[in-house]
C-alpha positions in Angstrom: 116.4 -12.3 93.7 116.5 -8.6 92.9 115.2 -5.5 94.7 111.8 -5.0 92.9 109.8 -1.8 92.6 106.0 -2.1 92.8 103.9 -2.8 89.7 103.4 0.2 87.4 106.2 2.0 89.3 108.6 2.3 86.4 108.9 5.5 84.3 111.2 6.7 81.6 114.9 6.6 82.4 114.3 3.7 84.8 112.8 5.9 87.5 109.6 5.0 89.3 106.7 7.4 89.0 107.1 10.2 91.5 110.8 10.1 91.2 110.5 13.0 88.8 110.3 15.8 91.3 108.6 19.0 90.4 110.8 21.9 89.4 113.4 22.3 92.1 114.9 25.4 93.5 116.0 27.9 90.9 115.0 25.7 87.9 112.4 27.1 85.5 111.7 25.3 82.3 111.9 26.6 78.8 109.1 25.6 76.4 109.3 21.8 76.2 108.9 19.9 73.0 106.7 16.8 73.0 108.6 13.6 73.5 108.2 10.8 71.0 105.8 8.3 72.3 107.7 5.3 71.0 110.9 6.5 72.7 109.0 6.6 76.0 107.7 3.1 75.5 111.3 1.9 74.8 112.6 3.6 77.9 109.9 2.1 80.0 110.7 -1.4 78.6 114.4 -0.8 79.4 113.4 0.3 82.9 111.5 -2.9 83.4 114.7 -4.8 82.5 116.9 -2.8 84.8 116.1 -4.6 88.0 119.6 -4.6 89.4 120.6 -6.7 92.3 122.2 -5.3 95.5 125.8 -6.2 96.1 127.2 -8.4 98.8 127.2 -6.5 102.1 130.7 -5.1 102.3 132.4 -3.2 105.2 132.0 0.5 105.0 135.1 1.9 106.6 137.8 3.0 104.2 140.9 2.1 106.2 139.5 -1.0 107.7 137.9 -2.3 104.5 140.6 -4.9 103.6 138.1 -7.7 104.1 135.6 -6.2 101.6 134.4 -8.5 98.8 136.0 -7.4 95.5 134.5 -7.4 92.1 130.9 -6.8 91.0 130.3 -10.4 90.1 131.3 -11.7 93.5 129.2 -9.1 95.2 126.1 -9.9 93.2 126.4 -13.7 93.6 127.1 -13.5 97.3 124.1 -11.3 97.9 121.5 -13.6 96.3 121.8 -16.0 99.2 121.3 -13.2 101.7 118.2 -12.0 99.8 116.8 -15.5 99.9 117.3 -15.6 103.6 115.4 -12.3 104.1 112.5 -13.4 101.9 112.2 -16.7 103.9 112.1 -14.6 107.1 109.4 -12.3 105.6 107.3 -15.3 104.5 107.4 -16.8 108.0 106.6 -13.6 109.8 104.0 -12.2 107.4 103.5 -8.4 107.2 103.5 -7.6 110.9 105.5 -4.5 110.2 103.2 -3.4 107.4 99.6 -3.1 108.7 96.7 -2.4 106.5 96.7 1.3 105.6 94.0 3.6 104.0 94.5 4.6 100.3 96.1 8.0 99.5 96.2 9.6 96.1 98.0 7.7 93.4 101.7 8.5 93.2 101.2 9.0 89.4 99.4 12.3 90.2 102.5 13.8 91.9 103.6 15.6 88.7 100.3 17.5 88.7 100.8 18.9 92.1 102.6 22.2 92.8 106.3 22.1 93.4 107.5 21.8 97.0 111.0 23.2 96.5 111.5 26.9 96.4 112.5 28.9 93.3 115.6 30.9 94.1 113.8 34.0 92.9 110.8 33.5 95.1 112.0 32.8 98.6 108.7 32.2 100.3 108.4 30.0 103.3 106.1 27.0 102.7 103.8 25.9 105.4 101.9 22.6 105.3 98.8 24.6 105.7 99.4 26.1 102.2 99.3 22.8 100.5 96.2 22.1 98.3 93.5 19.8 99.6 94.6 16.8 97.6 97.9 16.8 99.5 96.1 16.6 102.8 95.1 13.0 102.2 94.3 10.6 105.0 97.5 9.9 106.9 98.3 6.1 107.2 98.2 5.1 110.9 101.5 4.8 112.7 102.3 1.1 113.5 103.0 0.4 117.2 106.7 0.8 117.9 108.7 -1.8 119.8 109.8 -0.6 123.3 113.4 0.4 123.3 114.8 2.0 126.5 118.5 2.4 125.7 119.7 6.0 126.2 122.7 7.9 124.9 124.6 7.2 128.2 123.7 3.5 128.1 125.1 3.2 124.5 128.3 5.2 125.4 128.8 2.9 128.4 128.4 -0.2 126.1 131.0 1.3 123.7 133.5 1.9 126.5 133.1 -1.6 127.9 133.5 -3.1 124.4 136.6 -1.1 123.7 138.2 -2.1 127.0 137.1 -5.8 127.0 137.0 -6.6 123.3 133.6 -8.0 123.8 131.3 -6.3 121.2 128.3 -8.5 121.7 126.1 -5.8 123.3 127.1 -3.2 120.7 126.6 -5.7 117.8 123.1 -6.6 119.1 122.2 -2.9 119.4 123.2 -2.0 115.9 121.8 -5.1 114.2 118.4 -4.6 116.0 118.2 -0.9 115.5 118.8 -0.9 111.8 116.8 -4.1 111.1 113.7 -2.2 110.0 112.2 1.3 109.8 110.1 0.5 112.9 113.2 -0.4 114.9 115.0 2.8 113.7 112.1 4.8 115.1 111.9 2.8 118.3 115.6 3.7 118.9 115.8 7.3 117.8 112.3 8.8 118.2 112.2 11.2 121.1 108.8 9.9 122.3 107.4 6.6 121.0 103.9 7.6 122.0 103.9 11.0 120.2 103.0 11.2 116.5 105.3 14.1 115.6 103.2 14.8 112.4 104.3 18.4 111.9 107.0 20.0 109.8 108.4 21.9 112.7 109.5 18.9 114.7 110.8 15.6 113.2 110.7 13.9 116.6 114.2 12.6 116.0 116.6 12.4 118.9 119.5 14.1 116.9 122.0 13.7 119.7 121.5 10.0 119.9 121.7 9.6 116.1 124.9 11.6 116.0 126.5 9.5 118.8 125.5 6.2 117.2 126.8 7.2 113.8 130.0 8.7 115.2 130.8 5.4 116.9 129.8 3.2 113.9 133.0 3.5 111.9 135.1 2.6 114.9 133.3 -0.7 115.4 134.4 -4.1 114.0 133.6 -5.1 110.5 130.8 -7.5 111.4 129.0 -4.8 113.3 129.2 -2.5 110.3 128.0 -5.2 108.0 125.0 -5.9 110.2 124.0 -2.3 109.8 124.1 -2.5 106.0 122.2 -5.8 106.1 119.5 -4.2 108.3 119.2 -1.3 105.9 118.6 -3.6 103.0 116.0 -5.4 105.0 114.3 -2.1 105.8 114.4 -1.0 102.1 112.8 -4.3 101.0 110.1 -4.1 103.6 109.2 -0.4 103.0 109.3 -0.4 99.2 105.5 -1.1 99.0 102.6 1.0 100.1 102.1 4.6 101.3 104.6 6.2 103.7 103.9 7.0 107.3 105.8 9.8 109.2 107.8 7.0 110.9 109.0 6.0 107.4 110.0 9.5 106.6 111.9 9.7 109.9 113.8 6.6 109.0 114.7 8.0 105.6 115.9 11.2 107.3 118.1 9.2 109.7 119.5 6.8 107.1 120.6 9.6 104.8 123.0 10.7 107.6 124.7 7.2 107.7 128.5 7.9 107.2 128.9 4.4 105.7 127.6 5.8 102.4 130.8 7.7 101.9 132.4 4.4 100.8 131.9 3.3 97.2 131.4 -0.3 98.2 128.0 0.7 99.7 126.8 2.7 96.7 124.4 0.2 95.3 122.5 0.2 98.7 122.8 4.0 98.8 121.4 4.3 95.3 118.3 2.3 96.2 117.8 4.4 99.3 118.0 7.6 97.2 115.6 6.1 94.6 113.0 5.4 97.3 113.3 9.0 98.7 113.2 10.5 95.2 110.0 8.6 94.5 108.1 9.9 97.5 105.1 12.1 97.1 105.3 15.9 97.1 103.7 16.1 100.5 106.4 13.7 101.9 109.1 15.7 100.3 107.7 18.7 102.0 108.2 17.1 105.4 111.7 16.0 104.6 112.7 19.5 103.4 111.5 21.1 106.7 113.0 18.4 108.9 116.4 18.6 107.0 116.8 22.2 107.8 117.0 21.3 111.5 120.1 19.1 110.9 123.3 20.6 112.4 125.4 22.5 109.9 128.4 20.1 110.0 126.1 17.0 109.5 124.1 18.8 106.9 127.2 19.5 104.8 128.4 16.0 105.2 125.1 14.7 103.7 125.4 17.2 100.8 129.1 16.3 100.2 128.2 12.5 100.2 125.5 13.1 97.6 127.9 15.2 95.4 130.6 12.6 95.7 128.1 9.9 94.7 127.2 11.8 91.6 130.9 12.5 90.7 132.0 8.9 91.1 129.1 7.6 89.1 130.0 10.0 86.3 133.8 9.3 86.5 134.4 6.2 88.6 138.0 5.6 89.7 137.3 1.8 89.5 134.4 1.2 87.0 134.3 -2.5 88.0 133.0 -1.5 91.4 129.7 -0.4 90.0 127.0 -2.0 87.8 127.2 -0.9 84.1 125.9 2.6 83.5 123.1 1.3 81.2 121.7 -0.7 84.1 121.6 2.2 86.6 120.6 5.2 84.6 118.4 6.2 87.5 121.3 6.6 90.0 122.3 10.2 89.1 118.7 11.5 88.7 117.7 10.1 92.1 120.8 11.5 93.9 120.3 14.9 92.2 116.6 15.1 93.2 117.4 14.2 96.8 120.1 16.8 96.8 117.5 19.3 95.6 115.5 18.6 98.8 118.5 19.7 100.8 119.0 22.7 98.6 115.4 23.7 99.3 115.9 23.2 103.0 119.0 25.3 102.9 117.1 28.2 101.3 114.5 28.2 103.9 116.9 29.4 106.5 118.2 33.0 106.7 121.2 33.0 106.7 121.4 29.6 104.9 122.9 26.6 106.7 125.7 26.4 104.1 126.7 28.6 101.2 124.9 28.0 97.9 128.3 27.3 96.4 128.6 24.2 98.6 126.1 22.6 96.3 128.3 23.1 93.2 129.7 19.9 91.7 132.8 20.9 89.8 132.9 17.4 88.2 130.1 18.7 85.9 132.6 21.2 84.5 134.0 18.3 82.5 130.9 16.9 80.9 129.2 18.1 77.7 127.3 21.0 79.2 125.9 22.2 75.9 124.3 18.8 75.3 122.7 19.1 78.8 121.5 22.6 77.9 120.1 21.6 74.6 118.3 18.6 76.0 116.8 20.9 78.6 115.7 23.4 76.0 114.1 20.6 73.9 112.5 18.5 76.6 112.1 21.0 79.5 111.3 19.2 82.8 109.8 16.1 81.2 111.0 12.5 81.8 114.4 13.2 80.2 116.8 14.1 83.0 119.2 17.1 82.6 121.4 18.8 85.2 120.0 22.1 83.9 116.7 21.1 85.6 118.6 21.5 88.9 120.9 24.5 88.2 122.0 24.8 91.9 124.4 21.9 91.2 126.1 23.6 88.2 129.1 25.8 89.2 129.3 29.4 88.2 132.2 28.6 85.9 130.2 26.0 84.1 127.2 28.3 83.8 129.6 30.9 82.3 130.6 28.4 79.7 127.0 27.7 78.8 126.2 31.4 78.6 129.3 32.2 76.5 128.7 29.4 74.1 125.0 30.2 73.9 126.1 33.8 73.2 128.6 32.7 70.5 125.9 30.7 68.8 123.6 33.7 68.9 126.4 35.9 67.5 127.1 33.5 64.7 123.4 33.1 63.9 122.9 36.9 63.8 126.1 37.4 61.7 125.1 34.7 59.3 121.6 36.2 58.8 123.2 39.6 58.1 125.5 38.0 55.5 122.5 36.1 53.8 120.5 39.3 53.7 123.4 41.2 52.1 123.9 38.5 49.5 120.2 38.2 48.7 120.2 41.9 47.9 123.2 41.3 45.7 125.3 43.6 47.8 129.0 43.1 48.4 129.6 41.5 51.8 131.7 43.5 54.3 133.5 42.1 57.3 132.3 44.9 59.4 128.8 43.6 59.1 129.7 40.7 61.3 130.4 43.0 64.3 128.7 45.5 66.5 130.8 48.5 65.5 130.6 51.4 68.0 132.2 54.7 67.0 132.3 57.4 69.7 134.0 60.7 70.4 135.7 61.0 73.7 134.2 64.4 74.2 130.7 63.1 73.7 131.1 59.6 75.1 127.6 59.1 76.7 125.5 60.7 74.0 127.5 59.0 71.1 127.3 55.6 72.9 123.5 56.0 73.4 123.0 57.0 69.8 125.1 54.1 68.5 123.4 51.4 70.6 120.0 52.7 69.8 120.6 52.9 66.1 122.2 49.5 66.0 119.8 47.7 68.3 119.5 44.8 65.8 123.2 44.2 66.0 123.6 44.0 69.8 124.2 40.3 69.8 127.2 40.6 67.4 130.8 40.7 68.6 131.5 44.2 70.0 134.3 46.4 68.5 134.9 50.0 69.5 136.6 52.8 67.7 137.4 56.2 69.1 136.9 58.9 66.4 140.2 60.5 65.3 142.4 57.8 66.8 144.2 55.1 64.8 143.7 52.1 67.0 142.7 48.5 66.2 140.4 47.0 68.8 142.0 43.8 70.0 140.0 44.0 73.3 141.8 47.0 74.9 139.7 49.7 73.3 136.5 47.8 74.2 137.5 47.6 77.8 138.6 51.2 77.9 135.2 52.2 76.4 133.4 50.3 79.2 135.7 51.8 81.9 135.3 55.4 80.7 131.5 55.1 80.1 130.8 53.5 83.4 132.9 56.0 85.3 131.1 58.9 83.7 127.6 57.6 84.0 128.0 56.8 87.7 129.6 60.1 88.6 127.5 62.0 91.1 127.3 65.1 88.9 125.4 63.0 86.3 122.5 62.4 88.7 121.4 59.0 87.4 122.7 57.1 90.4 123.2 58.0 94.1 126.3 56.7 95.9 125.7 55.6 99.5 128.9 55.9 101.4 127.7 53.6 104.3 127.1 50.7 102.0 129.7 51.6 99.3 127.2 51.0 96.5 125.1 52.9 94.0 121.3 53.0 93.7 118.9 54.4 91.2 118.0 58.0 91.6 114.2 58.5 92.1 114.2 61.8 90.3 111.5 61.9 87.6 112.4 62.8 84.1 110.9 62.7 80.6 113.4 60.2 79.1 114.8 57.1 80.7 116.9 56.0 77.7 120.2 56.5 79.6 119.1 53.9 82.1 118.4 51.6 79.2 122.0 52.3 78.0 123.4 51.2 81.4 121.4 48.0 81.3 122.6 47.4 77.7 126.2 48.0 78.9 125.8 45.4 81.6 124.4 43.0 79.1 127.2 43.6 76.6 129.7 43.1 79.4 128.3 39.6 80.2 127.9 38.8 76.5 131.5 39.8 75.7 133.0 38.5 78.9 134.1 41.9 80.3 134.2 42.5 84.0 132.8 45.9 85.1 133.6 48.0 88.1 130.0 48.5 89.1 128.8 48.6 92.7 125.1 47.6 92.8 123.5 46.0 95.9 122.5 42.3 95.7 118.8 43.2 95.4 119.5 44.9 92.0 120.3 41.5 90.5 117.3 39.9 92.2 115.1 42.6 90.5 117.0 42.0 87.2 115.8 38.4 87.2 112.2 39.3 88.0 111.3 37.7 85.6 114.4 36.1 84.1 112.7 36.0 80.7 111.1 39.2 79.3 107.3 38.8 79.2 105.5 38.9 75.9 102.9 41.2 77.3 104.5 44.6 77.6 101.9 45.6 80.2 103.4 43.1 82.6 105.4 44.7 85.4 109.1 43.9 85.3 111.8 44.4 87.9 109.4 44.0 90.8 110.3 41.4 93.4 109.7 40.6 97.1 111.8 43.2 99.0 112.6 43.0 102.7 114.2 45.2 105.3 117.4 43.1 104.8 117.6 44.4 101.2 117.3 48.0 102.5 120.1 47.3 105.0 122.4 46.6 102.0 121.8 50.0 100.5 120.7 52.5 103.2 121.8 50.9 106.5 121.1 53.9 108.6 117.5 54.2 107.4 117.0 50.5 107.7 118.3 50.6 111.3 115.8 53.3 112.1 112.9 51.2 110.7 114.2 48.2 112.6 114.1 50.3 115.8 110.5 51.2 115.0 109.5 47.6 114.7 111.1 46.7 118.1 109.9 49.9 119.9 108.1 48.9 123.1 106.3 52.2 123.7 103.3 53.8 122.1 104.3 54.2 118.4 101.4 56.4 117.5 101.9 58.9 120.3 105.7 58.9 120.3 106.5 58.9 116.6 103.5 60.7 115.3 103.9 59.3 111.8 101.5 58.5 109.0 101.5 56.3 105.9 103.0 59.2 104.0 106.7 59.7 103.1 108.7 62.6 101.8 111.5 62.8 99.2 113.6 65.7 98.0 113.7 66.1 94.2 115.8 69.0 92.7 115.4 70.9 95.9 111.7 70.4 96.2 110.1 68.3 99.0 107.4 66.0 97.6 105.1 63.7 99.5 103.8 60.2 98.6 101.2 58.1 100.2 102.2 54.5 100.8 98.5 53.5 100.6 95.3 55.4 99.7 94.6 58.2 102.1 97.9 57.3 103.8 98.4 60.9 105.0 95.3 60.3 107.3 96.4 56.9 108.6 98.6 57.0 111.7 101.4 54.4 112.2 100.5 52.4 115.3 101.9 49.4 117.1 99.4 47.2 115.2 100.2 48.4 111.7 103.9 49.3 111.9 105.0 46.1 110.1 102.8 47.0 107.2 104.2 50.5 107.2 107.8 49.3 107.1 107.0 46.8 104.3 105.2 49.5 102.2 108.0 52.0 102.9 110.8 49.5 101.8 108.7 48.5 98.7 108.3 52.2 97.8 112.0 52.9 98.1 113.3 49.9 96.2 110.4 49.2 93.8 107.8 51.8 93.2 109.7 55.1 93.4 112.3 53.9 90.8 110.0 51.7 88.7 110.5 53.6 85.4 114.2 53.9 85.8 114.7 50.2 86.6 112.3 49.0 83.9 114.4 50.8 81.3 117.5 49.3 82.9 115.9 45.8 82.8 114.9 46.1 79.2 118.3 47.3 78.3 120.0 44.4 79.9 117.7 41.8 78.4 117.9 43.4 75.0 121.4 41.9 74.9 121.2 38.9 77.3 117.8 37.5 76.4 118.5 33.8 76.8 117.0 30.8 78.6 120.5 30.4 80.1 119.5 33.2 82.5 117.0 30.7 84.1 120.0 28.8 85.4 121.4 31.8 87.4 120.9 33.0 90.9 121.0 36.8 91.5 124.4 36.4 93.2 125.7 34.6 90.1 124.6 37.4 87.8 126.5 39.8 90.0 129.7 37.7 89.7 129.3 37.5 85.9 128.9 41.3 85.7 131.4 42.4 88.4 133.6 39.4 89.1 134.2 37.8 92.5 135.4 39.8 95.5 137.6 36.9 96.8 141.3 37.5 96.0 144.0 34.9 95.7 147.3 36.8 95.1 149.3 33.6 95.1 147.2 32.4 92.2 147.9 35.7 90.5 151.6 35.3 91.0 151.5 31.8 89.4 149.7 33.1 86.3 151.5 36.4 85.8 153.3 37.0 82.5 156.5 39.1 82.3 157.9 41.4 79.7 161.4 42.7 80.2 161.7 40.8 83.5 162.3 37.2 84.3 160.6 35.4 87.2 164.0 35.1 88.8 164.9 38.8 88.6 165.5 40.3 92.0 162.8 42.9 91.4 160.2 40.2 90.8 161.1 37.2 92.8 160.2 36.2 96.3 162.7 34.7 98.6 160.6 31.6 99.5 161.4 32.0 103.2 165.2 31.6 102.7 166.9 34.9 103.7 170.1 35.9 102.0 173.2 36.1 104.2 174.4 39.1 102.3 173.1 42.7 102.4 170.9 41.6 99.6 168.5 40.3 102.3 166.6 43.5 101.9 165.7 42.6 98.4 162.5 40.6 98.7 160.8 42.7 96.1 157.5 42.7 94.3 155.7 39.4 95.2 157.1 39.5 98.7 155.7 43.0 99.1 152.3 42.2 97.5 151.7 39.0 99.4 152.4 40.9 102.6 149.9 43.6 101.8 146.7 43.9 103.7 143.5 42.9 101.8 142.7 46.6 101.2 146.0 47.3 99.6 145.8 44.1 97.5 142.4 45.3 96.2 143.9 48.7 95.5 146.7 47.1 93.5 144.3 45.1 91.5 142.1 48.1 90.8 145.1 50.2 89.8 146.3 47.6 87.3 143.0 46.3 85.9 140.4 48.9 86.6 138.5 46.6 89.0 139.3 45.1 92.4 137.3 42.0 91.5 138.3 38.7 89.9 136.7 37.2 86.8 134.7 34.0 87.1 137.6 31.9 85.8 139.9 33.1 88.6 143.1 35.1 88.6 144.4 33.3 85.5 141.6 34.9 83.4 143.0 38.3 84.1 146.1 37.8 81.9 148.0 40.0 84.2 151.3 41.2 82.9 154.3 43.0 84.6 156.5 45.0 82.2 159.9 46.5 82.8 159.7 50.3 82.6 163.0 51.8 81.4 162.4 55.0 83.4 164.1 56.5 86.4 163.5 54.6 89.7 162.3 58.0 91.0 159.1 57.4 89.0 156.0 55.7 90.3 154.6 52.5 88.7 152.3 53.0 85.7 149.3 50.8 84.8 147.6 50.2 81.4 144.2 49.1 82.7 142.9 48.2 79.2 145.6 45.4 79.1 145.8 44.5 82.8 149.5 45.6 82.6 151.7 47.0 85.4 154.8 48.9 84.3 157.4 48.6 87.0 160.8 50.5 87.1 163.8 48.4 88.3 163.8 49.7 91.9 167.0 49.2 93.9 165.6 47.6 97.0 162.4 46.3 98.6 161.9 49.3 100.7 161.9 51.7 97.7 159.6 49.4 95.7 157.1 49.1 98.5 157.0 52.8 99.2 156.5 53.7 95.5 154.0 51.0 94.9 151.8 52.1 97.9 152.0 55.7 96.8 151.0 54.8 93.2 148.0 52.5 94.1 146.7 54.7 96.8 146.6 57.9 94.8 145.5 56.7 91.4 142.0 58.0 91.5 141.6 60.9 89.0 144.8 60.0 87.0 144.2 59.8 83.2 143.6 56.4 81.9 146.0 55.0 79.4 
């Protein structure tokens, strides 16, 4: 006997209809190609054949699992008897747990409904009131729950008695009864059996009781743990048919937190649980998302980690014989990923989020064929064919960088090949330079020459970049390109240039609102950022996070040039990241308890200084005549923030946006969060100097030389105990000094996506007097270090050098 899905509940890839969730958070689809109808039919036929049986019920505790049944064959054969027993029980008792329920819209229509999960670029809170009418279908009546009076204290007393006496009968009876069906789960853990709890705001789950029961479960005997798994299977068999009530959703929410599912021996049961949850309607997913955000942080992360582990071990099982063949469970990974997407959506509803977005990364995916995933996604979009690119939150930034780099390389090759074909077709002699974006600039006219070159060679922006400084004999092996970026960025962002304003409180730059006739230089900055991403160069740029949010609004350049770009939902939190003092003042206005109109005497009009002239702007029509009051102050603050970060700099940012996308136009951008774009452009701020030590190369020095080596906590007994030298000094630096060292040696205090190893950091021996300070070649990430006599001298000279490097000539 196998666990059967309902009739007509089989879709492509072995998933039941409805398991294909709408576009999850952060996933937008490229134009999808039509799937071949015959392929779909074949997949459906395969899905009908893939009715796998559940395994024998094993124990779930890792250390105490010696009695688990081993081998897939034994598991399957043993379980058939158990299923038969359950079915006999069901036939005898009838459907008392599944009363007649009114019909709700067919699950087949789920794909036509709007997505429940949030796009990472549109962080709007969803309320059930915003759902379309078709989702507000008649709710099935809640079956009467059995009366269960056991409290947390009663359960804890039973556990203490069982541990002291060795008699686990009462505990065994509680677990076997509680998890025997979805109704029993609700009877035990629902806060009030007589209340419906039909809102998204309160799940009605007694979280404390659930946590206590699950925390104790893994410390119970094996027969108790097995009884829980048997009950879960019983519940899954009973609840597979018909529409879901809110009690069913509560049971799913509780079962997902079961720690037994960390053990691979329970994965077949876990997979069927995930399959049922993935197949729920959009409205049911909506409730689960909002209920999940109420789970405590530690428990929330445990559920996420279990789902990630499940995906990883299904992709790369340590013991393949533990699982059914992959061809018979192709729906495992899609189901788990879609359930994980619900938790990702729940995480994004909270500000700040429950866990970091990086906690959803699955590094196992770094080792699969990502380009095949990407190409499948490009071809089939969000159709029945599953791809991890449909759910980019699970793909790490390192993996996304690989996708973007390879996509860039393919575009580079394609553009270069087309140039070669055009040249040959005109019977002209091919030139190797035509395969590159060759930029020739004069140091004395760096900005203007760069702007002219990039404007004139706009068609070549997707070729490999090579830079030449006029009058200098240098072959660009990467150093000249990096130097060009460093010098150009430093010059453009200088205060005297007037394009950007540096805010000392937030340590970041923002676009100047000064009006001008030509915004081409902003386009140049955007193109520079695009070229940096395209050519894997890390830039020393300090833009606030909302800049990258605007840069992905929208992520694909619209065909209609009249469509606004770079406009996104802006909040007071975004202003805090740029102008904290002004944002604090506006926050004070919102919380002011007095009479705003009389005490502040403000209107919906703001003033800005431009080239020494004060100009006024109305935030809304006739704003100068509309006073700010207690009733409209929220509107005033929102309009003011929108004016500062969107409207007042629209032309500047639009030019910047088009410049960036002129180089980086790619569907791969749809995979990225704003934070990830920032990391690709500027690198990560998290330093690991020990990792830098392990990957450093040496020239003129050996790792064991006293100037370089660290003592590894074994002091010398001789006077040489002073000589702890370079790495001992650097690892003892404060974070601020470590950042200064990195900036001194590489031109940026941030780390590339690939980590410290990607810096290719080199320490060279400088054959100069030890009275000299260290020297850095930022273009090659090279530090030239004289052979200082002792640790004290090295530390003193190093601190002087890295703390006073600003304004030194670059080499």
